[in-house]
C-alpha positions as CSV (number, residue, x, y, z in Angstrom):
1,X,72.2,-44.5,-31.3
2,X,72.3,-41.6,-29.0
3,X,70.8,-38.4,-30.2
4,X,72.9,-35.3,-29.9
5,X,71.1,-32.7,-27.8
6,X,71.7,-29.1,-28.6
7,X,71.8,-26.5,-25.9
8,X,69.4,-23.6,-25.9
9,X,69.8,-21.1,-28.7
10,X,71.4,-17.9,-27.4
11,X,70.2,-14.9,-29.2
12,X,72.1,-11.6,-29.2
13,X,69.8,-9.4,-27.1
14,X,70.9,-5.8,-27.0
15,X,70.5,-4.4,-23.5
16,X,68.5,-1.2,-24.3
17,X,67.7,1.2,-21.5
18,X,64.1,2.3,-21.1
19,X,65.1,6.0,-21.1
20,X,67.7,7.9,-23.1
21,X,70.4,10.2,-21.7
22,X,68.1,13.2,-22.5
23,X,65.3,11.7,-20.4
24,X,67.6,11.3,-17.4
25,X,68.9,14.8,-17.7
26,X,65.3,16.1,-17.8
27,X,64.4,14.0,-14.8
28,X,67.3,15.5,-12.8
29,X,66.2,19.0,-13.8
30,X,62.7,18.2,-12.6
31,X,64.0,16.9,-9.3
32,X,66.0,20.2,-8.9
33,X,62.9,22.3,-9.6
34,X,60.9,20.3,-7.0
35,X,63.8,20.8,-4.5
36,X,63.8,24.6,-5.1
37,X,60.1,24.6,-4.5
38,X,60.4,22.9,-1.2
39,X,63.3,25.3,-0.2
40,X,61.0,28.2,-1.1
41,X,58.3,26.6,1.1
42,X,60.6,26.4,4.1
43,X,61.2,30.2,4.1
44,X,63.4,32.2,6.5
45,X,60.8,34.6,8.0
46,X,58.3,33.8,10.6
47,X,55.3,34.8,8.5
48,X,53.5,31.6,7.6
49,X,51.0,33.3,5.2
50,X,53.7,34.9,3.0
51,X,53.2,35.0,-0.8
52,X,56.3,32.9,-1.3
53,X,55.2,30.1,1.0
54,X,51.5,29.9,0.1
55,X,51.4,30.6,-3.6
56,X,54.8,30.7,-5.3
57,X,56.4,27.5,-3.7
58,X,53.4,25.2,-4.5
59,X,53.3,26.4,-8.1
60,X,57.0,25.7,-8.5
61,X,56.6,22.2,-7.0
62,X,53.7,21.4,-9.2
63,X,55.6,22.7,-12.2
64,X,58.5,20.4,-11.3
65,X,56.2,17.4,-11.1
66,X,54.7,18.3,-14.4
67,X,58.1,18.6,-16.0
68,X,59.0,15.2,-14.5
69,X,56.0,13.7,-16.2
70,X,57.0,15.3,-19.5
71,X,60.5,13.9,-19.0
72,X,59.2,10.4,-18.5
73,X,56.8,10.5,-21.5
74,X,59.2,12.2,-23.9
75,X,60.4,9.8,-26.6
């Protein structure tokens, strides 16, 4: 007699995203903060050693990266 072969068992797997909607919103905010930092770094004046270019802009960029790490690790 021929044995009846059954196909593979299909389980209902829910397609869950790694991040939630809140994580994506926080990531977009961090990208915007980094972009603002780079815009500040470009500057409009010819003075290379301006306070905005040498101190403020790098701090804003680093704060944006730190906020991005927070957004990734937030559960």
